[in-house]
All heavy atoms as TSV, in Angstrom:
chain	resi	resn	atom	element	x	y	z
A	1	MET	N	N	-11.236	10.092	-3.493
A	1	MET	CA	C	-9.941	9.741	-2.873
A	1	MET	C	C	-10.194	8.443	-2.009
A	1	MET	O	O	-11.179	8.357	-1.219
A	1	MET	CB	C	-9.516	10.879	-1.937
A	1	MET	CG	C	-8.269	10.548	-1.197
A	1	MET	SD	S	-7.649	11.752	0.076
A	1	MET	CE	C	-7.892	13.342	-0.778
A	2	ASP	N	N	-9.367	7.455	-2.212
A	2	ASP	CA	C	-9.626	6.281	-1.478
A	2	ASP	C	C	-8.779	6.324	-0.167
A	2	ASP	O	O	-8.000	7.215	0.100
A	2	ASP	CB	C	-9.272	5.049	-2.289
A	2	ASP	CG	C	-7.832	4.999	-2.742
A	2	ASP	OD1	O	-7.046	5.937	-2.420
A	2	ASP	OD2	O	-7.363	3.905	-3.282
A	3	LYS	N	N	-8.861	5.152	0.678
A	3	LYS	CA	C	-8.175	5.231	1.975
A	3	LYS	C	C	-6.655	5.309	1.801
A	3	LYS	O	O	-6.005	6.038	2.559
A	3	LYS	CB	C	-8.361	3.998	2.637
A	3	LYS	CG	C	-9.850	3.861	3.231
A	3	LYS	CD	C	-10.004	2.473	3.925
A	3	LYS	CE	C	-11.403	2.401	4.317
A	3	LYS	NZ	N	-11.701	1.128	5.032
A	4	PHE	N	N	-6.036	4.633	0.726
A	4	PHE	CA	C	-4.670	4.739	0.600
A	4	PHE	C	C	-4.133	6.083	0.376
A	4	PHE	O	O	-3.119	6.488	0.926
A	4	PHE	CB	C	-4.225	3.796	-0.675
A	4	PHE	CG	C	-2.816	3.886	-1.044
A	4	PHE	CD1	C	-1.809	3.293	-0.270
A	4	PHE	CD2	C	-2.479	4.583	-2.232
A	4	PHE	CE1	C	-0.486	3.448	-0.603
A	4	PHE	CE2	C	-1.142	4.674	-2.551
A	4	PHE	CZ	C	-0.219	4.162	-1.680
A	5	ASP	N	N	-4.769	6.842	-0.629
A	5	ASP	CA	C	-4.335	8.187	-0.816
A	5	ASP	C	C	-4.539	9.098	0.354
A	5	ASP	O	O	-3.588	9.957	0.632
A	5	ASP	CB	C	-5.263	8.771	-2.090
A	5	ASP	CG	C	-5.006	8.121	-3.303
A	5	ASP	OD1	O	-3.844	7.609	-3.497
A	5	ASP	OD2	O	-5.981	8.069	-4.130
A	6	TRP	N	N	-5.600	8.998	1.112
A	6	TRP	CA	C	-5.797	9.789	2.303
A	6	TRP	C	C	-4.754	9.466	3.386
A	6	TRP	O	O	-4.105	10.366	3.963
A	6	TRP	CB	C	-7.219	9.543	2.923
A	6	TRP	CG	C	-7.420	10.277	4.056
A	6	TRP	CD1	C	-7.866	11.622	4.228
A	6	TRP	CD2	C	-7.263	9.908	5.468
A	6	TRP	NE1	N	-7.863	11.972	5.501
A	6	TRP	CE2	C	-7.483	10.979	6.244
A	6	TRP	CE3	C	-6.931	8.708	6.022
A	6	TRP	CZ2	C	-7.499	10.800	7.801
A	6	TRP	CZ3	C	-6.852	8.562	7.484
A	6	TRP	CH2	C	-7.138	9.649	8.225
A	7	ILE	N	N	-4.428	8.203	3.662
A	7	ILE	CA	C	-3.474	7.913	4.631
A	7	ILE	C	C	-2.047	8.427	4.165
A	7	ILE	O	O	-1.372	8.958	4.943
A	7	ILE	CB	C	-3.359	6.457	4.796
A	7	ILE	CG1	C	-4.634	5.895	5.590
A	7	ILE	CG2	C	-2.193	5.965	5.676
A	7	ILE	CD1	C	-4.853	4.467	5.622
A	8	GLN	N	N	-1.764	8.242	2.934
A	8	GLN	CA	C	-0.511	8.683	2.386
A	8	GLN	C	C	-0.323	10.252	2.502
A	8	GLN	O	O	0.617	10.687	2.929
A	8	GLN	CB	C	-0.294	8.195	0.936
A	8	GLN	CG	C	1.003	8.421	0.348
A	8	GLN	CD	C	1.262	7.769	-1.019
A	8	GLN	OE1	O	0.298	7.806	-1.804
A	8	GLN	NE2	N	2.381	7.264	-1.237
A	9	GLN	N	N	-1.351	10.961	2.267
A	9	GLN	CA	C	-1.318	12.397	2.389
A	9	GLN	C	C	-1.239	12.724	3.928
A	9	GLN	O	O	-0.382	13.705	4.189
A	9	GLN	CB	C	-2.606	13.126	1.867
A	9	GLN	CG	C	-2.634	13.014	0.464
A	9	GLN	CD	C	-3.983	13.694	-0.126
A	9	GLN	OE1	O	-4.848	13.975	0.747
A	9	GLN	NE2	N	-4.130	13.780	-1.378
A	10	GLU	N	N	-1.852	12.091	4.762
A	10	GLU	CA	C	-1.635	12.286	6.220
A	10	GLU	C	C	-0.272	12.103	6.628
A	10	GLU	O	O	0.355	12.804	7.424
A	10	GLU	CB	C	-2.660	11.492	7.022
A	10	GLU	CG	C	-4.147	12.087	6.798
A	10	GLU	CD	C	-4.268	13.471	7.448
A	10	GLU	OE1	O	-3.793	13.786	8.605
A	10	GLU	OE2	O	-4.729	14.291	6.709
A	11	ILE	N	N	0.277	10.985	6.224
A	11	ILE	CA	C	1.678	10.629	6.567
A	11	ILE	C	C	2.648	11.634	6.096
A	11	ILE	O	O	3.577	12.163	6.760
A	11	ILE	CB	C	2.120	9.285	6.142
A	11	ILE	CG1	C	1.249	8.125	6.780
A	11	ILE	CG2	C	3.664	9.030	6.253
A	11	ILE	CD1	C	1.357	6.769	6.245
A	12	GLU	N	N	2.471	12.149	4.863
A	12	GLU	CA	C	3.317	13.079	4.276
A	12	GLU	C	C	3.138	14.482	5.112
A	12	GLU	O	O	4.188	15.195	5.248
A	12	GLU	CB	C	2.996	13.397	2.781
A	12	GLU	CG	C	3.513	12.167	1.998
A	12	GLU	CD	C	3.052	12.334	0.494
A	12	GLU	OE1	O	2.426	13.362	0.127
A	12	GLU	OE2	O	3.347	11.420	-0.262
A	13	ARG	N	N	1.900	14.805	5.434
A	13	ARG	CA	C	1.756	16.007	6.254
A	13	ARG	C	C	2.449	15.913	7.647
A	13	ARG	O	O	3.100	16.860	8.074
A	13	ARG	CB	C	0.149	16.279	6.443
A	13	ARG	CG	C	-0.111	17.578	7.223
A	13	ARG	CD	C	-1.579	17.652	7.528
A	13	ARG	NE	N	-2.168	16.526	8.312
A	13	ARG	CZ	C	-1.945	16.470	9.578
A	13	ARG	NH1	N	-1.266	17.467	10.318
A	13	ARG	NH2	N	-2.481	15.364	10.237
A	14	LEU	N	N	2.334	14.817	8.336
A	14	LEU	CA	C	2.941	14.661	9.626
A	14	LEU	C	C	4.498	14.711	9.384
A	14	LEU	O	O	5.135	15.281	10.304
A	14	LEU	CB	C	2.509	13.258	10.146
A	14	LEU	CG	C	1.079	13.208	10.594
A	14	LEU	CD1	C	0.641	11.826	10.993
A	14	LEU	CD2	C	0.841	14.160	11.811
A	15	CYS	N	N	4.980	14.151	8.376
A	15	CYS	CA	C	6.519	14.187	8.110
A	15	CYS	C	C	6.881	15.657	7.950
A	15	CYS	O	O	7.957	15.937	8.444
A	15	CYS	CB	C	6.737	13.352	6.917
A	15	CYS	SG	S	8.511	13.139	6.552
A	16	GLN	N	N	6.182	16.361	7.213
A	16	GLN	CA	C	6.547	17.798	6.964
A	16	GLN	C	C	6.481	18.620	8.258
A	16	GLN	O	O	7.259	19.489	8.369
A	16	GLN	CB	C	5.711	18.421	5.835
A	16	GLN	CG	C	5.994	17.826	4.391
A	16	GLN	CD	C	5.023	18.277	3.346
A	16	GLN	OE1	O	4.113	19.058	3.676
A	16	GLN	NE2	N	5.294	17.861	2.123
A	17	GLU	N	N	5.510	18.356	8.998
A	17	GLU	CA	C	5.295	19.129	10.305
A	17	GLU	C	C	6.302	18.696	11.376
A	17	GLU	O	O	6.525	19.484	12.342
A	17	GLU	CB	C	3.908	18.920	10.741
A	17	GLU	CG	C	2.836	19.609	9.860
A	17	GLU	CD	C	1.414	19.361	10.439
A	17	GLU	OE1	O	1.243	18.667	11.337
A	17	GLU	OE2	O	0.469	19.871	9.682
A	18	SER	N	N	6.812	17.594	11.280
A	18	SER	CA	C	7.738	17.049	12.345
A	18	SER	C	C	9.073	17.764	12.289
A	18	SER	O	O	9.633	18.038	11.263
A	18	SER	CB	C	7.985	15.494	12.175
A	18	SER	OG	O	8.820	15.058	13.127
A	19	THR	N	N	9.637	18.093	13.382
A	19	THR	CA	C	10.866	18.675	13.527
A	19	THR	C	C	11.920	17.725	14.136
A	19	THR	O	O	13.116	18.047	14.103
A	19	THR	CB	C	10.822	19.871	14.544
A	19	THR	OG1	O	10.354	19.468	15.803
A	19	THR	CG2	C	9.874	20.960	13.959
A	20	ASP	N	N	11.511	16.577	14.534
A	20	ASP	CA	C	12.360	15.597	15.115
A	20	ASP	C	C	12.801	14.625	13.944
A	20	ASP	O	O	12.120	14.141	13.268
A	20	ASP	CB	C	11.679	14.820	16.158
A	20	ASP	CG	C	12.463	13.817	16.875
A	20	ASP	OD1	O	13.695	14.106	17.169
A	20	ASP	OD2	O	12.157	12.665	17.061
A	21	TYR	N	N	14.209	14.374	13.881
A	21	TYR	CA	C	14.692	13.494	12.841
A	21	TYR	C	C	14.103	12.121	12.965
A	21	TYR	O	O	13.791	11.490	11.964
A	21	TYR	CB	C	16.142	13.601	12.971
A	21	TYR	CG	C	16.841	12.510	12.089
A	21	TYR	CD1	C	17.011	12.804	10.743
A	21	TYR	CD2	C	17.322	11.255	12.464
A	21	TYR	CE1	C	17.551	11.881	9.863
A	21	TYR	CE2	C	17.807	10.361	11.654
A	21	TYR	CZ	C	17.999	10.661	10.249
A	21	TYR	OH	O	18.537	9.744	9.437
A	22	LYS	N	N	14.018	11.526	14.086
A	22	LYS	CA	C	13.546	10.219	14.309
A	22	LYS	C	C	12.123	10.044	13.909
A	22	LYS	O	O	11.648	9.066	13.250
A	22	LYS	CB	C	13.755	9.689	15.799
A	22	LYS	CG	C	15.160	9.556	16.171
A	22	LYS	CD	C	15.218	9.182	17.557
A	22	LYS	CE	C	16.686	9.013	18.024
A	22	LYS	NZ	N	16.778	8.566	19.362
A	23	GLU	N	N	11.202	11.053	14.132
A	23	GLU	CA	C	9.949	10.996	13.714
A	23	GLU	C	C	9.779	11.017	12.218
A	23	GLU	O	O	8.933	10.400	11.614
A	23	GLU	CB	C	9.089	12.181	14.343
A	23	GLU	CG	C	8.558	11.942	15.690
A	23	GLU	CD	C	7.735	13.140	16.129
A	23	GLU	OE1	O	7.162	14.003	15.294
A	23	GLU	OE2	O	7.511	13.262	17.409
A	24	ARG	N	N	10.555	11.968	11.623
A	24	ARG	CA	C	10.547	11.989	10.098
A	24	ARG	C	C	10.932	10.748	9.467
A	24	ARG	O	O	10.246	10.294	8.608
A	24	ARG	CB	C	11.469	13.194	9.660
A	24	ARG	CG	C	10.923	14.507	10.019
A	24	ARG	CD	C	11.661	15.511	9.369
A	24	ARG	NE	N	11.275	15.494	7.967
A	24	ARG	CZ	C	11.399	16.466	7.029
A	24	ARG	NH1	N	11.929	17.667	7.485
A	24	ARG	NH2	N	11.079	16.369	5.778
A	25	ALA	N	N	11.990	10.081	10.034
A	25	ALA	CA	C	12.436	8.820	9.535
A	25	ALA	C	C	11.307	7.801	9.693
A	25	ALA	O	O	11.162	6.999	8.790
A	25	ALA	CB	C	13.740	8.400	10.278
A	26	PHE	N	N	10.656	7.868	10.801
A	26	PHE	CA	C	9.559	6.828	11.015
A	26	PHE	C	C	8.441	7.053	9.967
A	26	PHE	O	O	7.908	6.127	9.430
A	26	PHE	CB	C	9.004	7.087	12.518
A	26	PHE	CG	C	7.679	6.380	12.697
A	26	PHE	CD1	C	7.640	4.967	12.905
A	26	PHE	CD2	C	6.442	6.916	12.676
A	26	PHE	CE1	C	6.509	4.286	13.104
A	26	PHE	CE2	C	5.320	6.311	12.867
A	26	PHE	CZ	C	5.365	4.961	13.032
A	27	TYR	N	N	7.983	8.362	9.776
A	27	TYR	CA	C	7.051	8.590	8.881
A	27	TYR	C	C	7.388	8.196	7.354
A	27	TYR	O	O	6.557	7.674	6.605
A	27	TYR	CB	C	6.586	9.978	8.849
A	27	TYR	CG	C	5.786	10.442	10.075
A	27	TYR	CD1	C	6.231	11.490	10.814
A	27	TYR	CD2	C	4.774	9.607	10.579
A	27	TYR	CE1	C	5.480	11.858	12.039
A	27	TYR	CE2	C	4.111	9.904	11.780
A	27	TYR	CZ	C	4.535	11.025	12.474
A	27	TYR	OH	O	3.825	11.330	13.652
A	28	LEU	N	N	8.684	8.391	7.022
A	28	LEU	CA	C	9.087	8.062	5.680
A	28	LEU	C	C	9.106	6.506	5.600
A	28	LEU	O	O	8.673	5.990	4.534
A	28	LEU	CB	C	10.595	8.656	5.478
A	28	LEU	CG	C	10.701	10.135	5.323
A	28	LEU	CD1	C	12.128	10.507	5.201
A	28	LEU	CD2	C	9.901	10.594	4.050
A	29	GLY	N	N	9.566	5.841	6.551
A	29	GLY	CA	C	9.535	4.345	6.492
A	29	GLY	C	C	8.085	3.938	6.464
A	29	GLY	O	O	7.767	2.874	5.796
A	30	LEU	N	N	7.249	4.463	7.203
A	30	LEU	CA	C	5.804	4.072	7.206
A	30	LEU	C	C	5.172	4.326	5.856
A	30	LEU	O	O	4.395	3.451	5.334
A	30	LEU	CB	C	5.069	4.882	8.316
A	30	LEU	CG	C	3.476	4.587	8.532
A	30	LEU	CD1	C	3.380	3.116	8.892
A	30	LEU	CD2	C	2.953	5.578	9.541
A	31	ASN	N	N	5.515	5.377	5.228
A	31	ASN	CA	C	5.082	5.692	3.872
A	31	ASN	C	C	5.498	4.583	2.891
A	31	ASN	O	O	4.728	4.104	2.083
A	31	ASN	CB	C	5.452	7.072	3.436
A	31	ASN	CG	C	4.613	7.599	2.407
A	31	ASN	OD1	O	3.447	7.071	2.024
A	31	ASN	ND2	N	5.012	8.630	1.719
A	32	GLU	N	N	6.759	4.201	2.958
A	32	GLU	CA	C	7.269	3.108	2.125
A	32	GLU	C	C	6.573	1.866	2.348
A	32	GLU	O	O	6.238	1.060	1.398
A	32	GLU	CB	C	8.791	2.994	2.390
A	32	GLU	CG	C	9.623	4.180	1.736
A	32	GLU	CD	C	11.102	3.982	2.058
A	32	GLU	OE1	O	11.603	2.843	2.363
A	32	GLU	OE2	O	11.863	4.927	1.982
A	33	LEU	N	N	6.426	1.484	3.655
A	33	LEU	CA	C	5.676	0.359	3.920
A	33	LEU	C	C	4.164	0.289	3.443
A	33	LEU	O	O	3.808	-0.680	2.867
A	33	LEU	CB	C	5.610	0.092	5.522
A	33	LEU	CG	C	4.793	-1.058	6.032
A	33	LEU	CD1	C	5.551	-2.342	5.591
A	33	LEU	CD2	C	4.763	-0.915	7.561
A	34	LEU	N	N	3.590	1.417	3.598
A	34	LEU	CA	C	2.179	1.560	3.039
A	34	LEU	C	C	2.196	1.349	1.534
A	34	LEU	O	O	1.286	0.613	0.913
A	34	LEU	CB	C	1.681	2.889	3.440
A	34	LEU	CG	C	0.315	3.178	2.904
A	34	LEU	CD1	C	-0.814	2.265	3.626
A	34	LEU	CD2	C	-0.026	4.675	3.087
A	35	ALA	N	N	3.221	1.942	0.798
A	35	ALA	CA	C	3.225	1.742	-0.656
A	35	ALA	C	C	3.409	0.361	-1.010
A	35	ALA	O	O	2.876	-0.231	-2.023
A	35	ALA	CB	C	4.300	2.743	-1.179
A	36	GLU	N	N	4.346	-0.285	-0.281
A	36	GLU	CA	C	4.625	-1.781	-0.594
A	36	GLU	C	C	3.423	-2.690	-0.338
A	36	GLU	O	O	3.022	-3.545	-1.169
A	36	GLU	CB	C	5.846	-2.197	0.290
A	36	GLU	CG	C	6.277	-3.687	-0.058
A	36	GLU	CD	C	6.815	-3.851	-1.389
A	36	GLU	OE1	O	7.390	-2.894	-1.982
A	36	GLU	OE2	O	6.701	-5.116	-1.958
A	37	GLN	N	N	2.681	-2.397	0.754
A	37	GLN	CA	C	1.418	-3.187	1.001
A	37	GLN	C	C	0.432	-2.891	-0.074
A	37	GLN	O	O	-0.298	-3.853	-0.439
A	37	GLN	CB	C	0.853	-2.734	2.365
A	37	GLN	CG	C	1.618	-3.361	3.560
A	37	GLN	CD	C	1.053	-3.004	4.845
A	37	GLN	OE1	O	0.354	-1.977	5.024
A	37	GLN	NE2	N	1.227	-3.829	5.835
A	38	GLU	N	N	0.228	-1.669	-0.561
A	38	GLU	CA	C	-0.733	-1.414	-1.601
A	38	GLU	C	C	-0.311	-2.208	-2.916
A	38	GLU	O	O	-1.151	-2.759	-3.555
A	38	GLU	CB	C	-0.744	0.118	-1.858
A	38	GLU	CG	C	-1.843	0.526	-2.838
A	38	GLU	CD	C	-3.290	0.378	-2.344
A	38	GLU	OE1	O	-3.420	0.008	-1.181
A	38	GLU	OE2	O	-4.242	0.308	-3.218
A	39	LYS	N	N	0.947	-2.149	-3.143
A	39	LYS	CA	C	1.358	-2.859	-4.356
A	39	LYS	C	C	1.121	-4.372	-4.216
A	39	LYS	O	O	0.624	-4.908	-5.239
A	39	LYS	CB	C	2.860	-2.641	-4.580
A	39	LYS	CG	C	3.637	-3.308	-5.665
A	39	LYS	CD	C	5.007	-2.911	-5.688
A	39	LYS	CE	C	5.853	-4.218	-6.038
A	39	LYS	NZ	N	7.311	-4.039	-5.949
A	40	ARG	N	N	1.504	-4.989	-3.085
A	40	ARG	CA	C	1.180	-6.386	-2.851
A	40	ARG	C	C	-0.350	-6.711	-3.020
A	40	ARG	O	O	-0.693	-7.722	-3.473
A	40	ARG	CB	C	1.769	-6.862	-1.604
A	40	ARG	CG	C	3.189	-6.871	-1.673
A	40	ARG	CD	C	3.844	-7.411	-0.441
A	40	ARG	NE	N	5.237	-7.360	-0.394
A	40	ARG	CZ	C	6.018	-7.978	0.519
A	40	ARG	NH1	N	5.450	-8.689	1.483
A	40	ARG	NH2	N	7.358	-7.928	0.403
A	41	LYS	N	N	-1.088	-5.805	-2.413
A	41	LYS	CA	C	-2.566	-6.002	-2.462
A	41	LYS	C	C	-3.073	-5.998	-3.955
A	41	LYS	O	O	-3.812	-6.941	-4.361
A	41	LYS	CB	C	-3.334	-4.960	-1.698
A	41	LYS	CG	C	-4.841	-5.121	-1.644
A	41	LYS	CD	C	-5.463	-3.902	-0.941
A	41	LYS	CE	C	-5.806	-2.837	-1.970
A	41	LYS	NZ	N	-6.578	-1.813	-1.430
A	42	GLU	N	N	-2.548	-5.073	-4.737
A	42	GLU	CA	C	-2.928	-5.085	-6.136
A	42	GLU	C	C	-2.524	-6.349	-6.878
A	42	GLU	O	O	-3.254	-6.862	-7.798
A	42	GLU	CB	C	-2.497	-3.838	-6.806
A	42	GLU	CG	C	-3.026	-2.614	-6.374
A	42	GLU	CD	C	-2.466	-1.301	-6.910
A	42	GLU	OE1	O	-1.510	-1.493	-7.844
A	42	GLU	OE2	O	-2.865	-0.246	-6.652
A	43	GLN	N	N	-1.298	-6.854	-6.588
A	43	GLN	CA	C	-0.710	-8.077	-7.165
A	43	GLN	C	C	-1.687	-9.312	-6.817
A	43	GLN	O	O	-1.988	-10.093	-7.650
A	43	GLN	CB	C	0.616	-8.297	-6.792
A	43	GLN	CG	C	1.671	-7.326	-7.367
A	43	GLN	CD	C	2.984	-7.475	-6.862
A	43	GLN	OE1	O	3.189	-8.018	-5.841
A	43	GLN	NE2	N	3.993	-6.961	-7.534
A	44	ILE	N	N	-2.032	-9.412	-5.564
A	44	ILE	CA	C	-2.872	-10.533	-5.066
A	44	ILE	C	C	-4.181	-10.431	-5.733
A	44	ILE	O	O	-4.705	-11.525	-6.086
A	44	ILE	CB	C	-2.888	-10.525	-3.588
A	44	ILE	CG1	C	-1.477	-10.938	-3.016
A	44	ILE	CG2	C	-3.992	-11.410	-3.043
A	44	ILE	CD1	C	-1.381	-10.799	-1.464
A	45	GLN	N	N	-4.771	-9.294	-5.791
A	45	GLN	CA	C	-6.092	-9.159	-6.509
A	45	GLN	C	C	-5.981	-9.530	-7.867
A	45	GLN	O	O	-6.936	-10.200	-8.374
A	45	GLN	CB	C	-6.681	-7.677	-6.338
A	45	GLN	CG	C	-7.120	-7.363	-4.915
A	45	GLN	CD	C	-7.472	-5.846	-4.867
A	45	GLN	OE1	O	-6.967	-4.986	-5.611
A	45	GLN	NE2	N	-8.212	-5.569	-3.785
A	46	GLY	N	N	-5.026	-9.166	-8.575
A	46	GLY	CA	C	-4.787	-9.598	-10.035
A	46	GLY	C	C	-4.633	-11.020	-10.065
A	46	GLY	O	O	-5.241	-11.672	-11.012
A	47	ARG	N	N	-3.875	-11.634	-9.262
A	47	ARG	CA	C	-3.705	-13.123	-9.331
A	47	ARG	C	C	-5.029	-13.826	-8.993
A	47	ARG	O	O	-5.400	-14.790	-9.778
A	47	ARG	CB	C	-2.622	-13.551	-8.250
A	47	ARG	CG	C	-2.371	-15.013	-8.165
A	47	ARG	CD	C	-1.332	-15.311	-7.284
A	47	ARG	NE	N	-1.194	-16.774	-7.166
A	47	ARG	CZ	C	-0.480	-17.350	-6.247
A	47	ARG	NH1	N	0.201	-16.703	-5.342
A	47	ARG	NH2	N	-0.368	-18.722	-6.220
A	48	LEU	N	N	-5.682	-13.365	-8.051
A	48	LEU	CA	C	-7.064	-13.971	-7.755
A	48	LEU	C	C	-7.998	-13.903	-8.915
A	48	LEU	O	O	-8.634	-14.884	-9.295
A	48	LEU	CB	C	-7.646	-13.428	-6.576
A	48	LEU	CG	C	-8.952	-13.877	-6.048
A	48	LEU	CD1	C	-8.849	-15.392	-5.725
A	48	LEU	CD2	C	-9.441	-13.170	-4.890
A	49	ASP	N	N	-8.015	-12.733	-9.482
A	49	ASP	CA	C	-8.924	-12.460	-10.724
A	49	ASP	C	C	-8.518	-13.472	-11.776
A	49	ASP	O	O	-9.385	-14.028	-12.483
A	49	ASP	CB	C	-8.839	-11.074	-11.257
A	49	ASP	CG	C	-9.563	-10.124	-10.271
A	49	ASP	OD1	O	-10.329	-10.636	-9.450
A	49	ASP	OD2	O	-9.431	-8.894	-10.402
A	50	GLY	N	N	-7.266	-13.663	-12.041
A	50	GLY	CA	C	-6.786	-14.492	-13.117
A	50	GLY	C	C	-7.050	-15.915	-12.909
A	50	GLY	O	O	-7.448	-16.706	-13.724
A	51	GLU	N	N	-6.965	-16.320	-11.562
A	51	GLU	CA	C	-7.211	-17.689	-11.317
A	51	GLU	C	C	-8.687	-18.040	-11.379
A	51	GLU	O	O	-9.066	-19.128	-11.689
A	51	GLU	CB	C	-6.654	-18.028	-9.884
A	51	GLU	CG	C	-5.185	-18.230	-9.863
A	51	GLU	CD	C	-4.524	-18.442	-8.443
A	51	GLU	OE1	O	-5.359	-18.609	-7.487
A	51	GLU	OE2	O	-3.389	-18.473	-8.342
A	52	LEU	N	N	-9.578	-17.102	-10.925
A	52	LEU	CA	C	-10.902	-17.361	-10.969
A	52	LEU	C	C	-11.479	-17.446	-12.425
A	52	LEU	O	O	-12.516	-18.134	-12.603
A	52	LEU	CB	C	-11.717	-16.161	-10.179
A	52	LEU	CG	C	-11.529	-16.209	-8.731
A	52	LEU	CD1	C	-12.226	-15.022	-8.040
A	52	LEU	CD2	C	-12.144	-17.579	-8.088
A	53	TRP	N	N	-10.899	-16.630	-13.350
A	53	TRP	CA	C	-11.385	-16.654	-14.755
A	53	TRP	C	C	-10.598	-17.668	-15.648
A	53	TRP	O	O	-10.823	-17.666	-16.823
A	53	TRP	CB	C	-11.301	-15.240	-15.227
A	53	TRP	CG	C	-12.336	-14.348	-14.626
A	53	TRP	CD1	C	-12.159	-13.419	-13.604
A	53	TRP	CD2	C	-13.824	-14.465	-14.858
A	53	TRP	NE1	N	-13.408	-12.966	-13.289
A	53	TRP	CE2	C	-14.372	-13.541	-14.083
A	53	TRP	CE3	C	-14.513	-15.191	-15.808
A	53	TRP	CZ2	C	-15.803	-13.259	-14.081
A	53	TRP	CZ3	C	-15.930	-14.923	-15.793
A	53	TRP	CH2	C	-16.452	-14.001	-14.917
A	54	SER	N	N	-9.738	-18.510	-15.061
A	54	SER	CA	C	-9.067	-19.386	-15.811
A	54	SER	C	C	-9.671	-20.746	-15.901
A	54	SER	O	O	-9.758	-21.410	-14.817
A	54	SER	CB	C	-7.570	-19.563	-15.323
A	54	SER	OG	O	-6.845	-20.572	-16.034
A	55	PRO	N	N	-10.282	-21.163	-16.934
A	55	PRO	CA	C	-10.935	-22.496	-17.016
A	55	PRO	C	C	-10.131	-23.728	-16.592
A	55	PRO	O	O	-10.602	-24.550	-16.002
A	55	PRO	CB	C	-11.434	-22.589	-18.503
A	55	PRO	CG	C	-11.440	-21.237	-19.014
A	55	PRO	CD	C	-10.441	-20.569	-18.293
A	56	GLY	N	N	-8.860	-23.533	-16.876
A	56	GLY	CA	C	-7.971	-24.689	-16.336
A	56	GLY	C	C	-7.863	-24.782	-14.974
A	56	GLY	O	O	-7.649	-25.897	-14.394
A	57	GLU	N	N	-8.108	-23.763	-14.123
A	57	GLU	CA	C	-8.079	-23.729	-12.684
A	57	GLU	C	C	-9.354	-24.251	-12.115
A	57	GLU	O	O	-9.271	-24.730	-10.961
A	57	GLU	CB	C	-7.680	-22.340	-12.177
A	57	GLU	CG	C	-6.395	-21.771	-12.535
A	57	GLU	CD	C	-5.243	-22.560	-11.895
A	57	GLU	OE1	O	-5.331	-23.014	-10.740
A	57	GLU	OE2	O	-4.199	-22.792	-12.598
A	58	TRP	N	N	-10.386	-24.311	-12.920
A	58	TRP	CA	C	-11.662	-24.759	-12.310
A	58	TRP	C	C	-11.673	-26.253	-12.012
A	58	TRP	O	O	-12.398	-26.730	-11.160
A	58	TRP	CB	C	-12.856	-24.372	-13.186
A	58	TRP	CG	C	-12.977	-22.959	-13.411
A	58	TRP	CD1	C	-12.504	-21.901	-12.668
A	58	TRP	CD2	C	-13.729	-22.337	-14.393
A	58	TRP	NE1	N	-12.829	-20.652	-13.189
A	58	TRP	CE2	C	-13.571	-20.831	-14.256
A	58	TRP	CE3	C	-14.494	-22.768	-15.543
A	58	TRP	CZ2	C	-14.268	-19.937	-15.050
A	58	TRP	CZ3	C	-15.128	-21.771	-16.355
A	58	TRP	CH2	C	-15.060	-20.418	-16.149
A	59	GLU	N	N	-10.929	-27.004	-12.774
A	59	GLU	CA	C	-10.940	-28.461	-12.722
A	59	GLU	C	C	-10.118	-28.955	-11.520
A	59	GLU	O	O	-10.124	-30.068	-11.118
A	59	GLU	CB	C	-10.508	-29.028	-13.980
A	59	GLU	CG	C	-11.376	-28.716	-15.196
A	59	GLU	CD	C	-10.777	-29.135	-16.558
A	59	GLU	OE1	O	-9.677	-29.728	-16.497
A	59	GLU	OE2	O	-11.476	-28.870	-17.520
A	60	LYS	N	N	-9.374	-28.152	-10.899
A	60	LYS	CA	C	-8.437	-28.581	-9.877
A	60	LYS	C	C	-9.075	-28.778	-8.621
A	60	LYS	O	O	-10.051	-28.157	-8.189
A	60	LYS	CB	C	-7.187	-27.685	-9.793
A	60	LYS	CG	C	-6.230	-27.734	-10.866
A	60	LYS	CD	C	-5.120	-26.767	-10.621
A	60	LYS	CE	C	-4.155	-26.931	-11.798
A	60	LYS	NZ	N	-2.970	-26.061	-11.722
């Protein structure tokens, strides 16, 4: 299990345990933010890998 999965599980646990509407809304928003950051991180890593292995980019 990596950090992303662990953090996501903890946020979900906290959300389920929370009885306050505002706290639950916060945890749900936090979970969405975390998922978006993970998606962007993967996109940036893919772009970097593509640029590093593209011979056309080496000459610039």
